[in-house]
C-alpha positions, 0 to 999 in steps of 0.5 A: 449532495450529501457525503456518501455514508461509509460503514467501513474504511476497509481496503477492498478484497475485490477491485470493482469498476470505475462505475462501481466506485462512482456509484458507491462514493459519488462521482464528485468525490473522484478525480482523474490524475496521472502518475509516474511508474517506478524510476520515472518510467511511463505514466498511468491513469488513476482515480483519486478518491476524496483527493483533498482529504488525507483521512479518506484519500485512496488512489485507484489504478486504472487500466489505461486501455479499457475505461470500463475494466476493473481497477487494477489496484488501490493504494493508501499512503497518508499517515492519518488515513482511515483505510486499513485491511481486515487483518488490522494492517494500516499506514503508520503501523510500526515494523514491530507490530507489522511483524507480530501481525505477520507472525514471522519476520519479513525482508525488505529493501533498504530505504532511499531509492525507488523501491526502498522500503518495499517488503519483498518476503513475508517468510511464510507469515500470515500476510504473505501473498499465496501462490496463484492468488489474484489479489496481491498485497504490497507494503512499503516501509518508511523511516519514522519522523525523527528517526536517526538516519544511521539507525535504519538500513538504506540502499539497494539491498535486502534486510531482515526485520530480525537482523541484530545489526538494526536493533531499533528498526522495529520502532524506527520503521513504519508502514508508509504505504499499503497497496492491493493489486489484482491480476486476472492471471495470478501474477503480480 
């Protein structure tokens, strides 16, 4: 069977069901897997789109209780991924570029723990999640390969992108993962 034609690698605004993803990309291009939650808590089912191609790979979170339900989230973490948001947000983007895209500083957790690098506050920037929205953006930062480990914040504390104590983080931290999550009741 011919590979599906993809006219864009833009991350979706709406979740779609498993059947819709299979129809769009071909059932043979999706593989069922199980992932572990944060801190190793629990397992949840996922479908991995193009599991053997880092440029096209996308993880789809499934509702464990309803096989016919819409996916609950998608995520991408491959540095060479073609997937991106309409805003221009993409994996591998330096923190300085992320802040410019947001139009405001951001706050994030220090690296080297389960929630390390997670953006926790967009400070009213363009990329922030509006209250009551059913679509939520989650971004995780990672250290650039070769970055000095002492030059990036680590640990279970919050740090700001504009903190003068960390002058090189604009280039030393990169977007390592983008997640889009949907909720029917407007909560993440």
